[in-house]
C-alpha positions in Angstrom: 12.8 -82.5 -0.8 15.6 -84.8 0.7 18.0 -81.7 0.8 15.1 -79.6 2.5 14.7 -82.4 4.8 18.9 -82.9 5.5 18.7 -78.9 6.0 15.8 -78.4 8.6 17.6 -81.5 10.5 21.1 -79.7 10.3 19.4 -76.2 11.7 17.8 -78.0 14.6 20.8 -79.7 15.6 22.7 -76.2 16.1 22.5 -74.8 19.8 22.0 -71.4 18.7 18.9 -72.3 16.6 17.2 -73.3 20.0 18.0 -69.6 21.6 16.9 -68.0 18.4 13.6 -70.3 18.2 12.9 -69.0 22.2 13.8 -65.4 21.4 11.4 -65.5 18.6 8.8 -67.3 20.7 8.5 -65.4 23.8 10.5 -62.0 23.2 7.2 -60.4 21.6 4.9 -61.3 24.0 7.6 -59.8 26.6 7.7 -56.3 24.6 3.9 -56.2 24.0 3.3 -56.6 27.5 5.7 -54.0 28.5 4.3 -51.7 26.1 0.9 -52.2 27.1 1.2 -51.7 30.6 3.3 -48.2 29.6 0.4 -46.9 27.8 -2.6 -48.2 29.1 -3.4 -45.5 31.5 -3.7 -43.1 28.5 -5.8 -45.8 26.4 -8.6 -45.8 29.4 -8.1 -42.1 29.3 -8.8 -42.2 25.6 -5.8 -39.9 24.9 -3.3 -42.4 23.4 -2.3 -42.2 19.7 -0.8 -45.5 19.8 -3.6 -47.7 20.6 -3.8 -49.4 17.1 0.1 -50.7 17.7 -0.5 -52.2 20.8 0.6 -56.0 20.5 1.7 -55.4 16.9 4.7 -53.5 18.3 6.2 -57.0 20.1 5.7 -58.2 16.5 7.9 -55.2 15.2 10.6 -55.3 17.6 10.6 -59.1 18.3 12.0 -60.1 15.3 15.4 -60.6 16.6 14.8 -64.6 16.7 14.6 -64.7 13.1 17.5 -62.8 12.1 19.7 -64.8 14.5 18.1 -67.8 12.4 18.9 -66.5 9.1 22.4 -65.2 10.5 23.2 -68.9 11.6 22.2 -71.1 9.0 24.6 -69.9 7.0 27.4 -68.7 9.0 27.4 -72.4 10.6 28.3 -73.6 7.4 31.6 -71.8 7.4 32.6 -72.5 10.8 35.8 -74.6 11.0 35.6 -78.5 12.2 37.5 -79.7 15.1 40.8 -81.1 14.3 39.1 -85.0 14.5 36.8 -84.1 11.7 39.7 -82.8 9.8 39.5 -79.1 10.6 37.7 -78.2 7.4 34.1 -76.3 6.9 31.0 -77.7 6.8 30.1 -76.1 3.7 32.5 -78.5 1.7 31.0 -81.3 3.3 27.4 -80.0 2.6 28.4 -79.3 -1.1 29.9 -82.9 -1.3 26.4 -84.4 -0.4 24.2 -81.7 -2.5 26.5 -81.4 -5.7 24.3 -78.5 -6.9 25.1 -75.1 -5.1 21.9 -73.8 -6.1 19.7 -76.8 -5.1 21.6 -76.7 -2.0 20.9 -72.8 -1.2 17.4 -73.1 -2.3 17.0 -76.2 0.4 18.8 -74.0 3.0 16.6 -71.3 2.1 13.2 -73.1 2.6 14.1 -74.5 5.9 15.1 -71.1 7.2 11.5 -69.8 5.8 9.4 -72.9 7.0 11.2 -72.1 10.7 10.8 -68.6 10.6 6.8 -68.8 9.3 6.5 -71.5 12.6 8.2 -69.5 15.1 6.0 -66.1 13.9 2.9 -67.9 14.3 4.0 -69.1 17.8 5.0 -65.5 18.6 1.4 -64.3 17.5 -0.6 -67.2 19.8 1.5 -65.6 22.7 1.2 -61.9 22.0 -2.6 -61.9 21.2 -3.6 -63.4 25.0 -0.9 -61.6 26.5 -1.7 -58.0 25.4 -5.5 -59.0 26.1 -4.4 -59.8 29.4 -3.2 -56.2 29.8 -5.6 -54.4 28.0 -8.9 -56.2 28.5 -11.5 -54.7 26.5 -9.3 -51.8 25.3 -7.3 -54.2 23.3 -7.4 -53.2 19.7 -8.9 -56.1 16.9 -6.2 -58.3 15.5 -7.0 -58.7 12.1 -6.1 -61.4 10.1 -4.7 -59.5 7.1 -2.1 -57.8 9.4 -1.1 -61.1 11.3 -0.6 -62.3 7.9 1.5 -59.0 7.2 3.4 -59.8 10.2 4.4 -63.6 9.4 5.5 -62.4 5.6 7.8 -59.5 7.5 9.4 -62.2 9.8 10.1 -64.5 6.9 11.4 -61.5 4.6 13.4 -60.6 7.4 15.0 -63.8 8.2 15.8 -64.3 4.2 17.4 -60.8 4.3 19.9 -61.9 7.1 20.4 -65.5 5.4 21.3 -63.6 1.9 23.6 -60.6 3.6 25.5 -63.4 5.2 26.1 -65.6 2.2 27.7 -62.4 0.6 29.5 -61.5 3.5 30.4 -64.8 4.5 30.3 -63.3 8.1 27.7 -63.4 10.8 28.5 -60.4 12.8 27.8 -57.7 9.9 24.5 -59.0 9.6 23.8 -59.6 13.1 24.6 -56.3 14.4 23.3 -54.1 11.5 19.7 -56.1 11.3 19.2 -56.4 15.7 20.1 -52.8 15.9 17.9 -52.0 12.8 15.1 -53.8 14.3 15.2 -52.0 17.4 12.9 -49.3 18.8 15.2 -46.4 17.5 16.4 -47.9 14.1 18.9 -46.7 11.5 15.9 -46.5 9.1 14.0 -44.5 11.7 16.5 -41.7 12.1 17.2 -41.5 8.3 13.6 -40.9 7.8 13.9 -37.8 9.5 16.3 -36.9 6.9 14.9 -38.3 4.1 11.3 -40.0 3.1 13.5 -42.4 0.7 14.6 -44.3 4.0 10.9 -45.3 4.4 11.5 -47.5 1.4 14.4 -49.4 3.3 13.2 -53.0 4.1 12.3 -52.7 7.7 10.3 -49.7 7.5 8.3 -51.6 4.3 8.0 -54.4 6.0 6.2 -52.8 9.3 3.8 -51.1 6.6 2.5 -54.3 6.3 1.0 -54.8 9.6 1.1 -51.6 11.5 0.1 -47.8 10.2 3.1 -45.4 11.6 2.1 -41.8 11.4 5.3 -41.2 8.8 4.5 -44.0 7.0 3.6 -43.5 3.1 3.3 -47.0 1.6 0.3 -49.1 1.8 0.3 -52.6 3.7 0.6 -54.2 -0.4 3.2 -51.7 -1.4 5.3 -52.1 1.7 5.1 -56.3 1.1 6.2 -55.3 -2.7 8.9 -53.1 -1.5 10.3 -55.7 1.0 10.1 -58.6 -1.4 12.1 -56.8 -4.0 14.6 -56.4 -1.1 14.9 -60.0 -0.7 14.9 -60.7 -4.4 17.9 -58.3 -5.0 19.9 -60.1 -2.1 18.9 -63.4 -2.8 20.1 -62.9 -6.5 23.3 -61.5 -5.2 23.5 -64.3 -3.0 22.9 -67.0 -5.8 26.0 -65.4 -8.1 28.5 -65.0 -5.2 27.7 -68.7 -4.0 28.2 -70.0 -7.5 31.2 -68.4 -8.3 32.8 -68.3 -5.1 35.7 -70.8 -4.2 34.4 -72.5 -1.1 38.1 -73.0 0.4 38.5 -69.4 -0.1 
């Protein structure tokens, strides 16, 4: 518990984390409002095929905040400290305080998980009234199972970013790939036009937990299992890497 609280404190000391929290809290509501405005006329006319997505689209696309969180949680450990502090890396100091590398990794992942869940809950509390503000009586029902699915999607996405960054020791690669893949036209979406196997990629499977897209083939429960499996594989690889890696390398 002490290591977990220390990792929480360390995360909140990073300036970039506050930017990530701001994006995670407000970007989904902005996206939901813009999308609702764009399709409001079709919804009122009864010709919109995307009414069930209204609001939820903000939670699907506005996940960048937790991606930044997952990346920064790890990449900050490998940043070089100032010459006054010895010019070393933060991870050397972290592993001096927490001697078990596995314990250190789990504590940091736990901190990322808690902050990701809180970010999504805050985003939901902003998305729901924002969508009602635009669509009024035409607003689709926000169902608890779907909202819980959105929380799981955000948490798993943050852990994917976390795991990839541990493996690569570089924040640029996971940040670029995951943020691009959470956009309106993602690599997974383009690949799904070529092969249905792309629908089993983590971002597409995760969205199936709370949105029903026309090309979806997974139920919410199956989507959760698929995304959880991706997280499990990447996190297991991250554990192997950090146990075997020379910290100074």
